[in-house]
N, C-alpha and C positions, 0 to 999 in steps of 0.2 A: 585590404585589396580594394582598389578603386572600382566604382560601379561603371560599367560600360554598357549603356543602354542599347547601343547599336548591336552588341553581341546578342542581346535578348531578341532584338528584331530579326537578326539573321537566323537565329534558331527557330523562330516562329515561321519564317519564310520557308526554311528547309523542311519543317514539319508539314506545312501546307502543300508545298510543291517540291518534293525530294528531287535532288539534282543528280542522283545516281540510279542506275537500273536495279530493280529489286532482286533480280536473279544473279547478275554477274558483277554488279557495282560499276558498270561502265558509266563514266561521268557524262553528264549532260542529258541523260534520257531516263525517264521514269521506268520504261520497259522497252528493252531493245528488240530489234528484229530477230537477232540470233536466239534470244531466250524465248521469244514467241514461237520460233520454229521448234526448239527443244520441247517446249510444253505441249505442243500439238503433234509431236512426231510419233506418239505411241497409240496404237489402236486399242480401244477398250477390250479387256480380256477377263475371263473368269480368274478368280484368285482364291486360294485357300491355304491355311497353315498346314504344316505336316508335323505330327498327325492332326487331323481335323477334330476339334473338340465337339462333344455333344451339343446340339443346339446351334451349331454354326450355320447361319443362313447362306444360301447360294449368294455369292458375292462377285461383283464386277468392279474393276478398277481401271484407272488411267495409267500415267507414267510412273516410273520408279521414283520413290521418294529419296532423291539424291541430288547433289550438286545444285544446279540452278533451280530445279523444281523445289527442292527442300528449302533453299534460301527464300524463294518467293512465298511458299506457304507459311513459313515461320514469320516473315515480316508482315504478311497479310493478316495473320491471326493475332500476333502480339506486338507488332512493330508499328502500328498506326497506319498501315497502308491498306485501308478499306477500299481504295480505288481499284485494287487488284481483284476485287470480286468480279468485275467485268471481264477480266482476263481468264479467271478460273472457271467462270460459268459455262463457256462453250465446251470445255473439257468435261465437266460434270454432265452437261446435256447429252453429249455423245455416249458417256458411260451409262447414263440412265436409259437412253434409248436402247442400248444393247441389252441391258438387264431386263427391260420390259419385253423385248422381242424374244429373249432367251428363257422366259418363264411362262409356260403355257397358261397357268391360271391368271396371271396378270394380263397377258396378251388377249385372252378370251374376254376378260372383264372389260377391257378398253373397247374391243370390237363390238361388244354388246351395249356399250354406253354406260356401263356400271362404274361406280366410283373406285378409284385407286388412290390411296393416300401416300404421299411422299413425306416421310417423317424424319425431321432432323434429329441427330443424336443430341442429348441434353448437354447444357453447359451450366456451370455453377453460377449462382446469382452474383458472386464477386467478379467472375470473369465477364459476365454480361455488363455489369456496371462499369468495369474498367474499359471495355471496348466500346461501350455506348450502344450495343446491340447484341443480339444472339447471332453471331457471325455466320455459323453454319446454316441457320434458318434463312438468313439473307441470301446466302449463296444458293440455297435450294430454290428460293423464289426467283432469283435472277436466272437460274438455269431453265426454269419453266417459262419465264417471261409472261406475257399477257395471254395465257392459255386458259381456255374454258374447262370446266369440269367435263369428263369425269376425273382427270388428273389434277390433283390439288395438294398443296402443302398444308400439312396439319401439324402444328407445333404441339405434339401430344405428350412428349416425354419430359419427366423431371427427375432430378436426383432426390432420393428420399433420405439421404444422410450425407455427411461430409465425406468426400473422397480426396485422396492426395492427387497431385499432378502426376499423370501417367509417365511424363517424360523422365527418363533415367531409371525407371523401374524395370526389373527383370520380368520375364514371362510369368512366373509363379506369383510374383508380387502384384502384377497387373490383375490377374484373376482374383486374388484375394481382395484387392482394393475395390473392385467393382461388384463383387458377388452380392446380389440382392439389393443393389444401390439404385436401381432405376424403377420408376413407376409410371403408370399412365395417368394423366390428369382425369379425375373422376368425371368432370363435365364433358369430356370427349369420348368416354368409354362407349356410350350407346351408339354414337356415330361410327365407331370403328368395328363393331361386331360384324364378323363375316367379311370385312373389307380387305382385299389384298393390300399389303403395305410394302413400301420401299424405305428402308432405313438409309439415311444419308449422313456421311461424315467426311472430314477432310482427308484423313490418312488412316490406313489400317496397318497395324504392326503385328500383333498376336491374334487379333480377332476378338479380344475380351470385351471391348465396348459393343461391338456388333452383336455378339452372343447375348449380352445382357439386355440390350435394347429389344432384340427379337423375343427373348423370354418374356419381358414385360408385356409386349404387344400380344403375344400368343395367350398369356394368362388372362389378359383383358378380353379375349374372345375375338381377336382379329382373324382375318383370313391368312393365306400364305404370306410369308415374309421373305423378301430378298434384301440385299444391301448393295450400296454403291459408295465408292469414295473417289476423290480426285486422284489420289496417289496411293502407292503401297510400298512398304519397305521391300527391297529386292532380295530375294533368297539367292544364296550362292549357287552358282552353277546353272542359273536360268537367266535368260535375257528376255525383256519384254518384247512384244510384237511391234511392228511399225505400221505406218499408214499404208504400206503396200498390201496389208491384209484385206480381206473382203470388206466392202463398205459397210458402215454402220447404219442401221435403219433409223429413220427420222422419228422424232417424237410425234404424237398425234397432233394434227393441225388444229388450231383454235377455231371454234365456231362463234366465239364472242369473247368478252373479257370477264375475268373473275370479279 
């Protein structure tokens, strides 16, 4: 087969500047206005599996993980579209604001100027190498922006053993896969003792990841734990709210830079 160097060049150009929308594949745009509207159309809302498992932290989520939203999250996480962090960050920011406002201990800590830790769910070393970054941690940082303490991102969680990719696993398999698999970095344990925490992830399906992260934080001595995700799998018979719902409170304004 003859070598066609121009094909390699075109492939690199497409990787650097995709010519189709990440949500709907509309040609000529990296992210179209329609998909932007879909992504931002759902008001942050409380979410929980039924039945709720022991240790499930109070959780707030954004839109349903379906259609354009699902396509965008998948290509952002594993399709080389790190540029979508800037598109997903405002959604996570709104969800985070709702979670903080809806949790009395977190709200009280912020009002008193005490620290609140925003803790990304862990990713495997192999995934971090493949993506070039801890993508959920980057998203959490982008959601906060240049905000001063007491609200801060703390990359505290690590996997203590190998876990399988959760995609494609059933509910029971997900719980077995993650049970006891998350730990808190020993060097950050002292700084988390008594500190209210917010676990951040991209998507929640069964809640297994959030439960395991919350367990690790609590066992390390953290304060109350809540969780937020960009999107959530939609349960049958229920529809997410829309932006017609009551307005979302804003995150605390920065008094300086981190």
